DSSP file (Angstrom, degrees, kcal/mol; ACC not computed):
  #  RESIDUE AA STRUCTURE BP1 BP2  ACC     N-H-->O    O-->H-N    N-H-->O    O-->H-N    TCO  KAPPA ALPHA  PHI   PSI    X-CA   Y-CA   Z-CA
    1    1 A M              0   0    0      0, 0.0    13,-2.5     0, 0.0     2,-0.5   0.000 360.0 360.0 360.0 148.9    1.2   -2.6   -2.6
    2    2 A V  E     -AB  13  36A   0     34,-2.5    34,-2.2    11,-0.2     2,-0.5  -0.964 360.0-161.8-112.5 130.8    2.9   -2.4    0.7
    3    3 A I  E     -AB  12  35A   0      9,-2.8     9,-2.1    -2,-0.5     2,-0.4  -0.957   9.5-165.0-114.0 128.5    0.8   -2.7    3.9
    4    4 A I  E     -AB  11  34A   0     30,-3.4    30,-2.5    -2,-0.5     2,-0.9  -0.940  22.1-136.9-120.5 132.5    2.3   -1.5    7.1
    5    5 A N  E  >  - B   0  33A   0      5,-3.1     4,-2.8    -2,-0.4     3,-0.3  -0.792  20.5-157.6 -80.7 110.6    1.2   -2.2   10.7
    6    6 A I  T  4 S+     0   0    0     26,-2.2    -1,-0.2    -2,-0.9    27,-0.1   0.662  85.7  52.4 -71.5 -14.3    1.6    1.3   12.1
    7    7 A E  T  4 S+     0   0    0     25,-0.5    -1,-0.2     3,-0.1    26,-0.1   0.834 125.1  19.7 -87.7 -35.0    1.9    0.1   15.6
    8    8 A T  T  4 S-     0   0    0     -3,-0.3    -2,-0.2     2,-0.1     3,-0.1   0.650  94.0-124.1-109.3 -19.8    4.6   -2.5   15.2
    9    9 A G     <  +     0   0    0     -4,-2.8    -3,-0.1     1,-0.3     2,-0.0   0.408  60.4 144.6  86.3  -2.9    6.3   -1.5   11.9
   10   10 A D        -     0   0    0     -5,-0.2    -5,-3.1    -6,-0.1     2,-0.3  -0.377  27.2-174.3 -64.3 149.1    5.7   -5.0   10.5
   11   11 A Y  E     -A    4   0A   0     -7,-0.2     2,-0.3    -3,-0.1    -7,-0.2  -0.983  19.0-162.6-146.6 157.9    4.9   -4.9    6.7
   12   12 A E  E     -A    3   0A   0     -9,-2.1    -9,-2.8    -2,-0.3     2,-0.4  -0.982  12.4-145.1-137.4 147.1    3.9   -7.2    3.9
   13   13 A V  E     +A    2   0A   0     -2,-0.3     2,-0.3   -11,-0.2   -11,-0.2  -0.957  28.7 156.0-117.1 134.1    4.1   -6.7    0.1
   14   14 A D        -     0   0    0    -13,-2.5    -2,-0.0    -2,-0.4     0, 0.0  -0.976  50.5-112.6-152.5 157.0    1.5   -8.0   -2.2
   15   15 A E  S    S+     0   0    0     -2,-0.3    -1,-0.1     1,-0.2   -13,-0.1   0.908 116.5  14.1 -62.1 -43.2    0.2   -7.2   -5.7
   16   16 A T  S    S-     0   0    0    -15,-0.1    -1,-0.2    -3,-0.1   -14,-0.1   0.630  97.6-123.9-107.4 -17.7   -3.3   -6.1   -4.5
   17   17 A G  S  > S+     0   0    0    -16,-0.2     4,-2.3   -14,-0.0     5,-0.2   0.205  85.4 102.3  94.2 -15.7   -2.6   -5.6   -0.7
   18   18 A L  H  > S+     0   0    0      2,-0.2     4,-2.3     1,-0.2     5,-0.2   0.948  83.6  42.3 -68.6 -49.0   -5.5   -8.0    0.3
   19   19 A K  H  > S+     0   0    0      1,-0.2     4,-2.4     2,-0.2    -1,-0.2   0.897 115.0  52.4 -64.0 -39.6   -3.3  -11.0    1.1
   20   20 A A  H  > S+     0   0    0      2,-0.2     4,-2.2     1,-0.2    -1,-0.2   0.919 110.0  47.8 -62.5 -44.2   -0.8   -8.7    2.9
   21   21 A A  H  X S+     0   0    0     -4,-2.3     4,-2.5     1,-0.2    -2,-0.2   0.906 111.9  50.1 -64.2 -41.7   -3.5   -7.1    5.0
   22   22 A R  H  X S+     0   0    0     -4,-2.3     4,-1.8     2,-0.2    -2,-0.2   0.900 109.6  51.3 -64.3 -40.0   -4.9  -10.5    6.0
   23   23 A N  H  X S+     0   0    0     -4,-2.4     4,-1.2     2,-0.2    -2,-0.2   0.921 112.4  45.8 -62.4 -43.9   -1.4  -11.8    6.9
   24   24 A L  H  X S+     0   0    0     -4,-2.2     4,-1.9     1,-0.2    -2,-0.2   0.886 112.1  51.0 -67.5 -38.4   -0.8   -8.8    9.2
   25   25 A Q  H  < S+     0   0    0     -4,-2.5    -1,-0.2     1,-0.2    -2,-0.2   0.808 103.8  58.9 -69.6 -28.1   -4.3   -9.1   10.7
   26   26 A A  H  < S+     0   0    0     -4,-1.8    -1,-0.2     1,-0.2    -2,-0.2   0.862 109.9  43.8 -66.0 -34.2   -3.7  -12.8   11.5
   27   27 A K  H  < S+     0   0    0     -4,-1.2    -2,-0.2     1,-0.3    -1,-0.2   0.860 136.1  12.7 -75.6 -37.0   -0.6  -11.8   13.5
   28   28 A S    ><  -     0   0    0     -4,-1.9     3,-2.0    -5,-0.1    -1,-0.3  -0.783  69.4-164.7-145.1  92.5   -2.4   -8.9   15.2
   29   29 A P  T 3  S+     0   0    0      0, 0.0    -1,-0.1     0, 0.0    -4,-0.1   0.742  89.6  42.9 -56.0 -30.2   -6.2   -8.9   14.8
   30   30 A Y  T 3  S+     0   0    0      2,-0.1    -5,-0.1    -5,-0.0     2,-0.0   0.090  84.7 140.9-104.9  23.3   -6.8   -5.3   15.9
   31   31 A A    <   -     0   0    0     -3,-2.0     2,-0.6    -6,-0.1    -6,-0.0  -0.305  52.5-129.4 -66.6 146.6   -3.8   -3.8   14.1
   32   32 A R        -     0   0    0      2,-0.0   -26,-2.2    -2,-0.0   -25,-0.5  -0.891  32.8-160.7 -94.4 121.4   -4.1   -0.4   12.4
   33   33 A L  E     -B    5   0A   0     -2,-0.6     2,-0.4   -28,-0.2   -28,-0.2  -0.802  15.0-163.6-111.4 146.2   -2.9   -0.9    8.9
   34   34 A F  E     -B    4   0A   0    -30,-2.5   -30,-3.4    -2,-0.3     2,-0.4  -0.992  10.9-164.2-124.7 132.3   -1.7    1.6    6.3
   35   35 A G  E     +B    3   0A   0     -2,-0.4     2,-0.4   -32,-0.2   -32,-0.2  -0.935   9.5 175.9-121.4 143.1   -1.4    0.8    2.6
   36   36 A I  E     -B    2   0A   0    -34,-2.2   -34,-2.5    -2,-0.4     2,-0.2  -0.998  28.9-119.9-144.9 141.2    0.4    2.5   -0.2
   37   37 A S        -     0   0    0     -2,-0.4     2,-0.6   -36,-0.2     3,-0.1  -0.545  24.7-133.4 -79.9 143.5    0.9    1.6   -3.8
   38   38 A I  S    S-     0   0    0     -2,-0.2     3,-0.1     1,-0.2     4,-0.1  -0.877  81.6  -2.5-101.4 119.4    4.5    1.2   -5.1
   39   39 A G  S    S+     0   0    0     -2,-0.6    14,-1.8     1,-0.2     2,-0.3   0.447 111.2  90.6  88.3   0.0    5.4    2.9   -8.3
   40   40 A Y  B    S-C   52   0B   0     12,-0.3    -1,-0.2    -3,-0.1    12,-0.2  -0.898  73.7-130.4-127.7 158.2    2.0    4.4   -9.1
   41   41 A N  S    S+     0   0    0     10,-1.8     2,-0.3    -2,-0.3    11,-0.1   0.750  95.3  33.3 -74.2 -24.9    0.3    7.7   -8.4
   42   42 A V        -     0   0    0      9,-0.3     3,-0.1     1,-0.1    -6,-0.0  -0.886  69.4-136.2-131.2 159.8   -2.9    5.9   -7.2
   43   43 A A  S    S+     0   0    0     -2,-0.3     2,-0.3     1,-0.2    -1,-0.1   0.795  88.4   3.4 -85.2 -30.3   -3.6    2.7   -5.4
   44   44 A A        -     0   0    0     -7,-0.1     2,-0.4     2,-0.0    -1,-0.2  -0.979  61.0-148.8-152.0 160.0   -6.6    1.7   -7.6
   45   45 A S        -     0   0    0     -2,-0.3     2,-0.8     3,-0.1     5,-0.1  -0.998   5.2-153.2-136.6 132.0   -8.4    3.0  -10.7
   46   46 A F  S    S-     0   0    0     -2,-0.4     3,-0.1     1,-0.1    -2,-0.0  -0.862  84.8 -29.7-105.2  98.6  -12.1    2.6  -11.5
   47   47 A G  S    S+     0   0    0     -2,-0.8    -1,-0.1     1,-0.3     2,-0.1   0.531 121.2  95.7  75.1   5.6  -12.4    2.7  -15.3
   48   48 A G  S    S-     0   0    0      1,-0.0     2,-0.5     0, 0.0    -1,-0.3  -0.347  79.4 -90.3-112.6-165.5   -9.4    4.9  -15.7
   49   49 A V        -     0   0    0     -2,-0.1     2,-0.6    -3,-0.1    -3,-0.1  -0.932  26.3-138.1-114.6 132.5   -5.7    4.5  -16.4
   50   50 A M        -     0   0    0     -2,-0.5     2,-0.4    -5,-0.1    -5,-0.1  -0.802  22.3-155.9 -89.0 121.8   -3.1    4.0  -13.7
   51   51 A E        -     0   0    0     -2,-0.6   -10,-1.8     1,-0.0    -9,-0.3  -0.794  14.2-121.5 -99.5 139.4   -0.1    6.1  -14.5
   52   52 A R  B     -C   40   0B   0     -2,-0.4     2,-0.4   -12,-0.2   -12,-0.3  -0.438  31.6-105.0 -72.9 151.2    3.4    5.2  -13.2
   53   53 A V        -     0   0    0    -14,-1.8    -1,-0.1    -2,-0.1     2,-0.0  -0.624  39.2-120.6 -74.0 130.6    5.2    7.8  -11.1
   54   54 A S    >   -     0   0    0     -2,-0.4     3,-1.8     1,-0.1    -1,-0.1  -0.348  19.2-114.8 -71.2 157.6    8.0    9.4  -13.2
   55   55 A S  T 3  S+     0   0    0      1,-0.3    -1,-0.1    -2,-0.0    -2,-0.0   0.732 117.0  49.8 -67.1 -21.3   11.5    9.0  -11.9
   56   56 A D  T 3  S+     0   0    0      2,-0.1    -1,-0.3     0, 0.0     2,-0.2   0.145  80.4 139.9-102.5  19.8   11.8   12.8  -11.4
   57   57 A F    <   +     0   0    0     -3,-1.8     2,-0.3     1,-0.0    -4,-0.0  -0.423  25.2 175.6 -65.1 131.8    8.5   13.0   -9.4
   58   58 A R        -     0   0    0     -2,-0.2     2,-0.3     2,-0.0    -2,-0.1  -0.993  33.4-112.9-137.4 144.1    8.7   15.3   -6.5
   59   59 A Y        -     0   0    0     -2,-0.3     2,-0.4     2,-0.0    -2,-0.0  -0.603  36.2-165.9 -75.6 135.4    6.0   16.5   -4.0
   60   60 A C              0   0    0     -2,-0.3    -2,-0.0     1,-0.1    -1,-0.0  -0.950 360.0 360.0-124.1 143.3    5.2   20.2   -4.4
   61   61 A D              0   0    0     -2,-0.4    -1,-0.1     0, 0.0    -2,-0.0   0.410 360.0 360.0 -94.7 360.0    3.3   22.5   -2.1
C-alpha cells in the first residue's frame, strides 16, 4: 500500500500501510492521509479473495 500525506505530498510504501501511516504521522501528527492499494482492486478482503488488477484495466463510467 502507498500512504500519502495529502497536504505535503510525502508518501510511504508498506505491505499493509500501518507502518507507513505511523511513519507519516510521526513527521506530522495531524496529517490527513490517503491510502491506496497497489496492484489490487481492493485494499483489504474479509473472507474473500483479492484479485489483481489486470494490465488492461480501465475505469469506465
